[in-house]
ZALO-650380 format. One record per residue (C-alpha): residue in three letters; x negated, y negated, z. Coordinates in nm, 3 decimals, m for minus. Each point is the difference from the previous one (the first is absolute). Last residue first. Example, Ala and Ser with C-alpha at 12.3 -4.5 7.8 and 13.67 -1.06 7.14 Angstrom:
# residues 2
TIMI   code      east     north        up
TIMI    SER    m1.367     0.106     0.714
TIMI    ALA     0.137     0.344     0.066
END
This chain:
# residues 477
TIMI   code      east     north        up
TIMI    GLY   m24.366     9.138    m1.124
TIMI    ALA    m0.316    m0.007     0.209
TIMI    VAL    m0.065    m0.334     0.167
TIMI    HIS    m0.310    m0.188    m0.114
TIMI    ALA    m0.153    m0.298     0.173
TIMI    TYR    m0.292    m0.182    m0.162
TIMI    THR    m0.219    m0.246     0.191
TIMI    LYS    m0.238    m0.240    m0.170
TIMI    TYR    m0.319    m0.118     0.158
TIMI    GLU    m0.190    m0.299    m0.140
TIMI    GLN    m0.369     0.014    m0.078
TIMI    PHE    m0.301    m0.229    m0.041
TIMI    GLU    m0.083    m0.041     0.371
TIMI    GLU     0.057     0.376     0.027
TIMI    LEU    m0.334     0.068    m0.175
TIMI    GLY    m0.199    m0.200     0.256
TIMI    ARG     0.201     0.174     0.270
TIMI    LEU    m0.147     0.334    m0.111
TIMI    GLY    m0.353    m0.121     0.060
TIMI    ASN    m0.149    m0.327    m0.116
TIMI    LEU     0.174    m0.341     0.047
TIMI    ARG     0.257    m0.096     0.263
TIMI    GLY     0.285    m0.245     0.042
TIMI    VAL     0.002    m0.360     0.126
TIMI    GLY    m0.308    m0.194     0.099
TIMI    SER    m0.260    m0.140     0.230
TIMI    GLN     0.237    m0.244     0.175
TIMI    LYS     0.126     0.267     0.240
TIMI    PHE    m0.132     0.349    m0.070
TIMI    GLY    m0.207     0.077    m0.306
TIMI    GLY    m0.068     0.267    m0.252
TIMI    GLU    m0.179     0.327    m0.060
TIMI    GLU     0.147     0.344    m0.066
TIMI    PHE    m0.187     0.327     0.004
TIMI    GLN    m0.082     0.238    m0.294
TIMI    ASP    m0.216    m0.245    m0.193
TIMI    VAL    m0.248    m0.057     0.279
TIMI    VAL    m0.109    m0.315     0.183
TIMI    LEU    m0.284    m0.018     0.254
TIMI    ALA    m0.073    m0.371     0.032
TIMI    TRP    m0.161     0.027     0.341
TIMI    THR    m0.138     0.270     0.233
TIMI    ASN    m0.010     0.100     0.363
TIMI    THR     0.381     0.045     0.004
TIMI    TRP     0.198    m0.177    m0.270
TIMI    VAL     0.348    m0.145     0.044
TIMI    THR     0.208    m0.072    m0.310
TIMI    GLY     0.337    m0.181    m0.019
TIMI    ALA    m0.069    m0.219     0.301
TIMI    LYS     0.190    m0.099     0.313
TIMI    LEU    m0.234     0.168     0.247
TIMI    ARG     0.161     0.184     0.291
TIMI    ARG    m0.030     0.349    m0.146
TIMI    GLY    m0.362    m0.073    m0.092
TIMI    VAL    m0.091    m0.061     0.364
TIMI    ARG     0.102     0.348     0.104
TIMI    ARG    m0.133     0.153    m0.323
TIMI    PRO    m0.337    m0.172     0.043
TIMI    ARG    m0.018     0.075     0.374
TIMI    ASP     0.051     0.375    m0.006
TIMI    VAL    m0.338     0.128    m0.130
TIMI    ASP    m0.201    m0.259     0.196
TIMI    ARG    m0.310    m0.068    m0.210
TIMI    SER     0.152    m0.341    m0.096
TIMI    TRP     0.040    m0.233    m0.299
TIMI    VAL     0.350    m0.097    m0.109
TIMI    SER     0.067    m0.155    m0.345
TIMI    ALA     0.298    m0.203    m0.109
TIMI    ALA     0.208    m0.044    m0.318
TIMI    LEU     0.271    m0.212    m0.168
TIMI    GLY     0.181    m0.159     0.290
TIMI    TYR    m0.003    m0.380    m0.036
TIMI    SER     0.186    m0.258     0.207
TIMI    THR    m0.285    m0.014     0.248
TIMI    ILE     0.000     0.107     0.370
TIMI    ASN     0.012     0.373    m0.056
TIMI    ALA    m0.373     0.065     0.035
TIMI    LEU    m0.022    m0.235     0.295
TIMI    ARG     0.279     0.168     0.197
TIMI    VAL    m0.133     0.348    m0.086
TIMI    ALA    m0.349    m0.085     0.115
TIMI    ASP     0.124    m0.161     0.321
TIMI    ALA     0.209     0.311     0.077
TIMI    GLU    m0.303     0.219    m0.060
TIMI    THR    m0.189    m0.209     0.253
TIMI    ASP    m0.270    m0.271     0.006
TIMI    PHE    m0.003    m0.193    m0.332
TIMI    VAL    m0.250    m0.209    m0.190
TIMI    GLU     0.064    m0.163    m0.341
TIMI    PHE    m0.231    m0.037    m0.296
TIMI    THR     0.139    m0.153    m0.318
TIMI    ALA    m0.110     0.118    m0.347
TIMI    VAL    m0.095    m0.189    m0.317
TIMI    PRO    m0.098     0.140    m0.339
TIMI    GLY     0.297    m0.147    m0.189
TIMI    PHE     0.378     0.039    m0.013
TIMI    VAL     0.062    m0.238     0.293
TIMI    GLU     0.338     0.137     0.113
TIMI    GLU     0.153    m0.227     0.269
TIMI    GLN     0.060     0.083     0.367
TIMI    VAL    m0.356     0.052     0.119
TIMI    ILE    m0.161    m0.291    m0.190
TIMI    PRO     0.305    m0.213     0.083
TIMI    THR    m0.027     0.022     0.379
TIMI    MET     0.260     0.204     0.182
TIMI    PRO    m0.252     0.257     0.116
TIMI    ASP    m0.163    m0.253     0.241
TIMI    ASP    m0.339     0.115     0.115
TIMI    VAL    m0.167     0.001    m0.338
TIMI    GLU    m0.337     0.124    m0.132
TIMI    VAL    m0.075    m0.069    m0.367
TIMI    LEU    m0.210     0.231    m0.226
TIMI    SER    m0.084    m0.135    m0.344
TIMI    PRO    m0.119     0.181    m0.312
TIMI    SER    m0.199    m0.165    m0.283
TIMI    TYR     0.195    m0.164    m0.276
TIMI    PHE    m0.096     0.025    m0.365
TIMI    ALA     0.235    m0.164    m0.251
TIMI    SER    m0.256    m0.246    m0.131
TIMI    GLY     0.002    m0.375     0.047
TIMI    GLY    m0.376    m0.045    m0.039
TIMI    GLU    m0.114     0.108     0.340
TIMI    SER     0.157     0.299     0.173
TIMI    LEU     0.293    m0.059     0.228
TIMI    GLY    m0.009     0.092     0.365
TIMI    GLY     0.024     0.250     0.273
TIMI    ARG    m0.030    m0.114     0.358
TIMI    VAL    m0.058     0.300     0.216
TIMI    ILE     0.109    m0.023     0.365
TIMI    ILE     0.213    m0.307    m0.049
TIMI    GLU     0.175    m0.074     0.327
TIMI    ALA     0.358    m0.116    m0.056
TIMI    TYR     0.221    m0.313     0.028
TIMI    ARG    m0.160    m0.271    m0.211
TIMI    GLU    m0.230     0.239    m0.189
TIMI    ALA     0.315     0.163    m0.137
TIMI    ALA     0.049    m0.286    m0.247
TIMI    ALA    m0.345     0.068    m0.151
TIMI    VAL     0.094     0.373    m0.035
TIMI    ILE     0.315    m0.087    m0.191
TIMI    ARG    m0.181    m0.254    m0.218
TIMI    ASP    m0.258     0.260    m0.089
TIMI    VAL     0.274     0.242    m0.111
TIMI    ARG     0.147    m0.258    m0.235
TIMI    GLU    m0.343    m0.077    m0.145
TIMI    ALA    m0.051     0.367    m0.078
TIMI    ASN     0.346     0.006    m0.160
TIMI    ALA    m0.083    m0.294    m0.218
TIMI    ALA    m0.331     0.153    m0.099
TIMI    ASP     0.166     0.304    m0.158
TIMI    ILE     0.090     0.364     0.058
TIMI    MET    m0.235     0.020     0.300
TIMI    PRO    m0.356     0.096    m0.072
TIMI    GLY    m0.144     0.345     0.065
TIMI    VAL    m0.102     0.165     0.325
TIMI    GLU    m0.257     0.283     0.022
TIMI    SER    m0.201    m0.094    m0.310
TIMI    ALA    m0.302     0.214    m0.088
TIMI    PRO     0.181     0.175    m0.294
TIMI    ASP     0.055    m0.343    m0.167
TIMI    ASP     0.332     0.015    m0.186
TIMI    GLY     0.195    m0.177     0.276
TIMI    PRO    m0.248    m0.292     0.010
TIMI    GLY    m0.172    m0.047     0.335
TIMI    LEU     0.042    m0.030     0.374
TIMI    ARG    m0.208     0.221     0.224
TIMI    VAL     0.144     0.070     0.345
TIMI    ASP    m0.232    m0.084     0.290
TIMI    THR     0.212    m0.265     0.172
TIMI    LEU     0.303     0.226     0.011
TIMI    ALA    m0.198     0.286     0.156
TIMI    LYS    m0.169    m0.235     0.250
TIMI    ALA     0.336    m0.145     0.114
TIMI    LEU     0.141     0.353     0.027
TIMI    ARG    m0.287     0.105     0.226
TIMI    GLU     0.021    m0.300     0.232
TIMI    ARG     0.379    m0.004     0.031
TIMI    LEU     0.013     0.374     0.051
TIMI    GLU    m0.259    m0.018     0.280
TIMI    GLY     0.184    m0.279     0.178
TIMI    ALA     0.346     0.147    m0.047
TIMI    ILE    m0.093     0.348     0.125
TIMI    GLY     0.152    m0.024     0.351
TIMI    ARG     0.247    m0.268    m0.098
TIMI    GLN     0.193     0.201    m0.251
TIMI    ALA    m0.046    m0.140    m0.349
TIMI    LEU     0.272    m0.108    m0.243
TIMI    VAL    m0.147    m0.073    m0.345
TIMI    ARG     0.249    m0.178    m0.229
TIMI    SER    m0.046    m0.026    m0.379
TIMI    GLY    m0.055     0.365    m0.069
TIMI    ALA     0.103    m0.036    m0.362
TIMI    MET     0.319     0.194    m0.096
TIMI    CYS     0.136    m0.277    m0.224
TIMI    PHE    m0.338    m0.031    m0.174
TIMI    GLN    m0.191    m0.306    m0.104
TIMI    GLY    m0.259     0.035     0.279
TIMI    ALA    m0.286    m0.025    m0.250
TIMI    PHE     0.151     0.311    m0.168
TIMI    THR    m0.126     0.181     0.312
TIMI    THR    m0.150    m0.254     0.242
TIMI    VAL     0.199     0.019     0.322
TIMI    ALA     0.084     0.367    m0.012
TIMI    ARG    m0.356     0.076    m0.113
TIMI    ALA    m0.137    m0.165     0.317
TIMI    LEU     0.254     0.187     0.209
TIMI    VAL    m0.112     0.329    m0.157
TIMI    PRO    m0.365    m0.067     0.068
TIMI    VAL     0.075    m0.101     0.363
TIMI    VAL     0.230     0.286     0.107
TIMI    ALA    m0.212     0.312    m0.059
TIMI    ASP    m0.300    m0.123     0.200
TIMI    LEU     0.250    m0.163     0.237
TIMI    ASP     0.145     0.337     0.099
TIMI    ALA     0.314    m0.108     0.184
TIMI    ASP     0.039     0.051     0.376
TIMI    ASP     0.055    m0.368     0.078
TIMI    PHE     0.283    m0.027    m0.248
TIMI    VAL    m0.019    m0.159    m0.349
TIMI    ILE     0.324    m0.120    m0.156
TIMI    MET    m0.034    m0.102    m0.367
TIMI    PRO     0.304    m0.224    m0.052
TIMI    ASN     0.133    m0.062    m0.353
TIMI    LYS     0.122    m0.344    m0.086
TIMI    GLY     0.191     0.104    m0.316
TIMI    GLY     0.172    m0.131    m0.310
TIMI    LEU     0.266     0.153    m0.223
TIMI    GLU     0.105     0.331    m0.147
TIMI    LEU     0.350    m0.067    m0.143
TIMI    SER     0.227     0.266    m0.153
TIMI    LEU     0.325    m0.156    m0.108
TIMI    ARG     0.332     0.115    m0.150
TIMI    LYS     0.161    m0.291    m0.182
TIMI    LEU     0.319    m0.147     0.144
TIMI    THR     0.025    m0.209    m0.318
TIMI    THR     0.004    m0.339     0.174
TIMI    ALA    m0.178     0.141     0.303
TIMI    ALA    m0.311     0.042    m0.215
TIMI    GLU    m0.080    m0.373     0.038
TIMI    SER    m0.006     0.011     0.379
TIMI    MET    m0.199     0.327     0.018
TIMI    ILE    m0.246    m0.139    m0.257
TIMI    MET    m0.053    m0.320     0.201
TIMI    ARG    m0.060     0.204     0.321
TIMI    GLY    m0.248     0.213    m0.182
TIMI    VAL    m0.180    m0.314    m0.122
TIMI    ARG    m0.066    m0.112     0.356
TIMI    THR    m0.079     0.349     0.117
TIMI    SER    m0.282     0.025    m0.253
TIMI    GLY    m0.045     0.270    m0.258
TIMI    THR     0.123     0.335    m0.130
TIMI    TYR     0.334    m0.002    m0.178
TIMI    SER     0.220     0.285    m0.115
TIMI    LEU     0.329    m0.104    m0.158
TIMI    VAL     0.312     0.207    m0.075
TIMI    ASP     0.284    m0.049    m0.249
TIMI    VAL    m0.156    m0.220    m0.268
TIMI    ASP     0.263    m0.076    m0.266
TIMI    PRO     0.167    m0.255     0.228
TIMI    SER    m0.319    m0.206    m0.029
TIMI    ALA    m0.088    m0.223     0.297
TIMI    VAL    m0.299     0.171     0.152
TIMI    LEU    m0.142     0.122    m0.330
TIMI    LEU     0.036    m0.349    m0.150
TIMI    PRO    m0.162    m0.151     0.307
TIMI    ALA    m0.306     0.225    m0.064
TIMI    VAL    m0.013    m0.077    m0.373
TIMI    GLU    m0.017    m0.375     0.034
TIMI    ASN    m0.256    m0.085     0.267
TIMI    GLY    m0.336    m0.066    m0.159
TIMI    SER    m0.302     0.215    m0.070
TIMI    GLU     0.193     0.291    m0.146
TIMI    SER    m0.104     0.345    m0.117
TIMI    LEU     0.277     0.222    m0.130
TIMI    SER     0.086     0.373     0.029
TIMI    ASN     0.278     0.203    m0.152
TIMI    LEU     0.078     0.360     0.091
TIMI    VAL     0.296     0.192    m0.145
TIMI    GLY     0.034    m0.228    m0.301
TIMI    ALA    m0.154     0.232    m0.252
TIMI    PRO    m0.041     0.358     0.126
TIMI    LEU    m0.325     0.094     0.175
TIMI    GLU    m0.132     0.332    m0.140
TIMI    PRO    m0.222    m0.189    m0.240
TIMI    THR    m0.213    m0.138     0.284
TIMI    ASP    m0.253    m0.231    m0.172
TIMI    ALA     0.230    m0.303     0.034
TIMI    LEU     0.020     0.051     0.370
TIMI    VAL    m0.377     0.031     0.032
TIMI    GLU    m0.036    m0.317    m0.213
TIMI    HIS     0.231    m0.179     0.244
TIMI    LEU    m0.227     0.105     0.291
TIMI    ILE    m0.298    m0.143    m0.186
TIMI    GLY     0.188    m0.326    m0.049
TIMI    ASN     0.091    m0.012     0.363
TIMI    VAL    m0.368     0.010     0.090
TIMI    LEU    m0.050    m0.287    m0.243
TIMI    GLY     0.288    m0.207     0.147
TIMI    THR    m0.111     0.049     0.357
TIMI    GLN     0.067    m0.349     0.137
TIMI    GLY     0.308    m0.013    m0.229
TIMI    PRO     0.187     0.241     0.227
TIMI    MET     0.204     0.289    m0.149
TIMI    LYS     0.378    m0.010    m0.037
TIMI    VAL     0.118     0.357    m0.054
TIMI    VAL     0.329     0.078    m0.180
TIMI    ALA     0.136     0.346     0.072
TIMI    THR     0.225     0.289    m0.102
TIMI    CYS     0.148     0.208     0.275
TIMI    GLY     0.007     0.380     0.006
TIMI    ALA    m0.116     0.053     0.357
TIMI    ALA    m0.348     0.093    m0.122
TIMI    LEU    m0.009    m0.323    m0.199
TIMI    ALA     0.076    m0.213     0.313
TIMI    PRO    m0.232     0.216     0.207
TIMI    ALA    m0.290    m0.071    m0.238
TIMI    PHE     0.101    m0.370    m0.047
TIMI    SER    m0.054    m0.107     0.358
TIMI    ARG    m0.326     0.160     0.114
TIMI    VAL    m0.121    m0.020    m0.362
TIMI    SER     0.010    m0.382     0.007
TIMI    LEU    m0.172     0.007     0.339
TIMI    VAL    m0.270     0.238    m0.128
TIMI    VAL    m0.097    m0.215    m0.298
TIMI    PRO     0.050    m0.349     0.140
TIMI    ALA    m0.188     0.033     0.332
TIMI    ASN    m0.051    m0.364     0.120
TIMI    TRP     0.192    m0.159    m0.291
TIMI    PRO     0.355     0.063     0.122
TIMI    VAL     0.263     0.196    m0.199
TIMI    ILE     0.369    m0.083    m0.062
TIMI    VAL     0.202     0.310    m0.111
TIMI    GLY     0.348    m0.020    m0.152
TIMI    ALA     0.190     0.327    m0.020
TIMI    VAL     0.273     0.068    m0.251
TIMI    GLY     0.260     0.251     0.107
TIMI    THR     0.065     0.146     0.349
TIMI    PRO    m0.103     0.351    m0.093
TIMI    GLU     0.241     0.265     0.129
TIMI    PRO    m0.023     0.209     0.311
TIMI    VAL     0.247     0.276     0.061
TIMI    SER     0.261     0.069     0.272
TIMI    SER     0.213     0.307    m0.031
TIMI    VAL     0.338     0.099     0.145
TIMI    VAL     0.167     0.333    m0.058
TIMI    THR     0.357     0.065     0.115
TIMI    GLY     0.132     0.354    m0.065
TIMI    PRO    m0.016     0.103     0.368
TIMI    SER    m0.126    m0.301     0.198
TIMI    VAL    m0.321    m0.205    m0.020
TIMI    GLU    m0.153     0.219    m0.269
TIMI    ALA    m0.337    m0.167    m0.006
TIMI    ALA    m0.231    m0.188    m0.238
TIMI    ARG    m0.311    m0.214     0.042
TIMI    GLY    m0.225    m0.196    m0.238
TIMI    GLY    m0.328     0.053    m0.182
TIMI    GLU    m0.373    m0.083    m0.013
TIMI    SER    m0.240     0.250    m0.160
TIMI    LEU    m0.042    m0.093    m0.368
TIMI    ALA    m0.048    m0.381     0.026
TIMI    LEU    m0.169     0.066     0.333
TIMI    ALA    m0.292     0.167    m0.184
TIMI    ALA    m0.049    m0.292    m0.233
TIMI    TYR     0.024    m0.219     0.305
TIMI    TYR    m0.307     0.165     0.151
TIMI    ARG    m0.176    m0.002    m0.338
TIMI    LEU     0.043    m0.378    m0.031
TIMI    LYS    m0.127    m0.048     0.356
TIMI    PRO    m0.299     0.223    m0.078
TIMI    ALA    m0.088    m0.224    m0.297
TIMI    THR    m0.010    m0.318     0.207
TIMI    LEU    m0.162     0.071     0.333
TIMI    SER    m0.352     0.048    m0.135
TIMI    LEU     0.045    m0.313    m0.206
TIMI    GLU     0.034    m0.214     0.309
TIMI    PHE    m0.297     0.170     0.169
TIMI    ARG    m0.215    m0.060    m0.307
TIMI    ALA     0.092    m0.371     0.013
TIMI    GLU    m0.092    m0.006     0.373
TIMI    GLY    m0.335     0.172    m0.066
TIMI    LEU    m0.073    m0.240    m0.291
TIMI    VAL     0.058    m0.313     0.206
TIMI    LYS     0.325    m0.189    m0.030
TIMI    GLY    m0.031    m0.318    m0.203
TIMI    ASN     0.335    m0.017    m0.184
TIMI    GLU    m0.141    m0.015    m0.353
TIMI    ARG    m0.350     0.142     0.017
TIMI    ALA     0.059     0.284     0.251
TIMI    LEU     0.334     0.083    m0.158
TIMI    MET    m0.162     0.004    m0.344
TIMI    THR    m0.265     0.250     0.104
TIMI    ILE     0.246     0.229     0.175
TIMI    LEU     0.245    m0.012    m0.294
TIMI    GLU    m0.275     0.100    m0.247
TIMI    GLU    m0.112     0.287     0.226
TIMI    THR     0.358     0.122     0.033
TIMI    ARG     0.103    m0.009    m0.367
TIMI    ARG     0.030     0.373    m0.063
TIMI    ASP     0.141     0.069     0.350
TIMI    ILE     0.263    m0.268    m0.050
TIMI    GLY     0.114     0.172    m0.325
TIMI    ASP     0.020     0.336     0.171
TIMI    ALA     0.214    m0.154     0.271
TIMI    LEU     0.229    m0.141    m0.270
TIMI    ALA     0.025     0.345    m0.153
TIMI    ASN     0.103     0.139     0.343
TIMI    LEU     0.272    m0.264     0.032
TIMI    VAL     0.120     0.066    m0.355
TIMI    ARG     0.018     0.377     0.042
TIMI    HIS     0.200    m0.013     0.324
TIMI    ARG     0.234    m0.264    m0.144
TIMI    LEU     0.060     0.223    m0.302
TIMI    ARG     0.069     0.301     0.227
TIMI    ARG     0.247    m0.198     0.202
TIMI    ASP     0.214    m0.095    m0.295
TIMI    ARG     0.318    m0.176     0.122
TIMI    SER    m0.113    m0.364     0.040
TIMI    TRP    m0.222     0.022    m0.306
TIMI    ASP     0.261     0.142    m0.234
TIMI    SER     0.029    m0.333    m0.190
TIMI    GLU     0.284    m0.250    m0.045
TIMI    GLU     0.066    m0.164     0.336
TIMI    PHE    m0.349     0.014     0.157
TIMI    ALA    m0.187    m0.068    m0.323
TIMI    LYS     0.233    m0.287    m0.084
TIMI    ARG    m0.038    m0.161     0.341
TIMI    ALA    m0.380     0.031    m0.018
TIMI    ALA    m0.009    m0.162    m0.342
TIMI    ALA     0.226    m0.277     0.116
TIMI    VAL    m0.217    m0.068     0.301
TIMI    ALA    m0.311    m0.012    m0.222
TIMI    ARG     0.175    m0.241    m0.239
TIMI    ALA     0.095    m0.217     0.296
TIMI    GLY    m0.361    m0.013     0.116
TIMI    GLN    m0.119    m0.104    m0.342
TIMI    ALA     0.250    m0.285    m0.004
TIMI    THR    m0.082    m0.107     0.359
TIMI    ASP    m0.374    m0.029    m0.063
TIMI    ALA    m0.292     0.241    m0.014
TIMI    ASP    m0.373    m0.087    m0.017
TIMI    ALA    m0.208     0.199    m0.248
TIMI    TYR    m0.354     0.033     0.142
TIMI    HIS    m0.337    m0.162    m0.044
TIMI    GLY    m0.356     0.082     0.091
TIMI    LEU    m0.246     0.001     0.285
TIMI    VAL    m0.055    m0.374     0.019
TIMI    THR    m0.257    m0.083     0.268
TIMI    GLY     0.098    m0.131     0.341
TIMI    ASP    m0.288     0.161     0.181
TIMI    ALA     0.135     0.277     0.221
TIMI    PRO     0.370    m0.075    m0.071
TIMI    GLY    m0.017     0.100    m0.368
TIMI    ILE     0.242    m0.207    m0.198
TIMI    SER     0.261     0.151    m0.234
TIMI    THR     0.134    m0.242    m0.259
TIMI    SER     0.361    m0.033    m0.108
TIMI    THR     0.183     0.060    m0.327
TIMI    ARG     0.346    m0.126    m0.109
TIMI    ALA     0.274     0.128    m0.224
TIMI    SER    m0.086     0.350     0.108
TIMI    THR    m0.188     0.289    m0.160
TIMI    GLU     0.129     0.352    m0.056
TIMI    LEU    m0.073     0.363     0.087
TIMI    GLU     0.296     0.219    m0.081
TIMI    GLY     0.234     0.245     0.175
TIMI    ASN     0.278    m0.249     0.075
TIMI    VAL    m0.238    m0.258     0.143
TIMI    PHE    m0.366     0.034     0.101
TIMI    GLN    m0.195    m0.330     0.024
TIMI    GLN    m0.341    m0.062    m0.150
TIMI    ALA    m0.356    m0.080     0.112
TIMI    THR    m0.148    m0.250    m0.248
TIMI    ARG    m0.306     0.123    m0.183
TIMI    THR    m0.380    m0.038     0.019
TIMI    THR    m0.024     0.026     0.379
TIMI    VAL    m0.242    m0.243     0.161
TIMI    MET    m0.271     0.141     0.218
END
């Protein structure tokens, strides 16, 4: 399917083209899906200027009811285009239909959650001594820059710009070129929202690397929210130091799935298989490390190996597909090189591999390691690959789980009512699940410890990432 028009950008309240156009390629078979406007520095600068003007000269930052209406209207717009977005996500970034539907199911509710917070959050006040009243109130930080990854572009853009808008900021969003057509639908939703004032929310697709560095370096961008790799996150933190820009960074993960002897393997195995293969493993919260207690290690190894071997690969928009392609053939080849290198120091339980013909499909791999300091344990793979490690005691499990530089999430599997909380307290991770995986809700924060990030998204803290607090002191005259 080739689209008949070029997906556009959204700047200062209007859809517009760019000086250059790029092609969207379907990862399942390499066919051309369509074309999209591809932003450059000049267009990015105009978007920043529009956001700056809207913040400084309009009532947006002070009008809570307007922000509430706009966020709800955006949710309505997403609802109207949901089926179209699901189909294009499956075709353009390769995730299977169920995964695309899951992404969209999270998007409108997140907008409505922050619409409610726009009305309900507030500050504090107290008479600290007779006649002396002190109050502390939140104010929007200013212009927010948002840099979005390609693995879940719709919900991850909303996860950052919804709290920014709710707080009273204006925003410029840099969307990934790999999902230029999906982005174009989102831009049409913005343009079809008459309640949204011009300049408040601007969004650009970019295949290169011009707009993102502009957002990081610009003195007119006050706060930046980035989701992506730890390597790029470090670069952003270094560059943002020049302007002392406020940062929210959700970065990489090597997330341990800790399975104790008393776990229900009938419940564990299907979830672990999904944790390895969801989004073809291109997910910061992927269950990329399986830690098995020795008593059940043999059975878990066998059952998980079979589950990963049996998954059905296929195009994202085929209802029969269980795992779609990776984002492109180059990334599939990158993952294959990582697994091939691990063959020198690890036992390959399931050897995944590339499909013929240079496609982006990569079947899952399971690699057993004795040394947790090996590269495949320590470095993020970002593909459908998991390591298998055996432990004896709770202390061993905690030591292994904490042994990497990452700390995004972890999962603990046990029928013991006390063990998951006891172990969870010792895990250096921003989210710890018990007998489940990837449970994320709008009301509660997510984010990483250690090299997995700075700041939090979702929940009340997600709003506060885009706010400053001002204190007023009044003495009665």
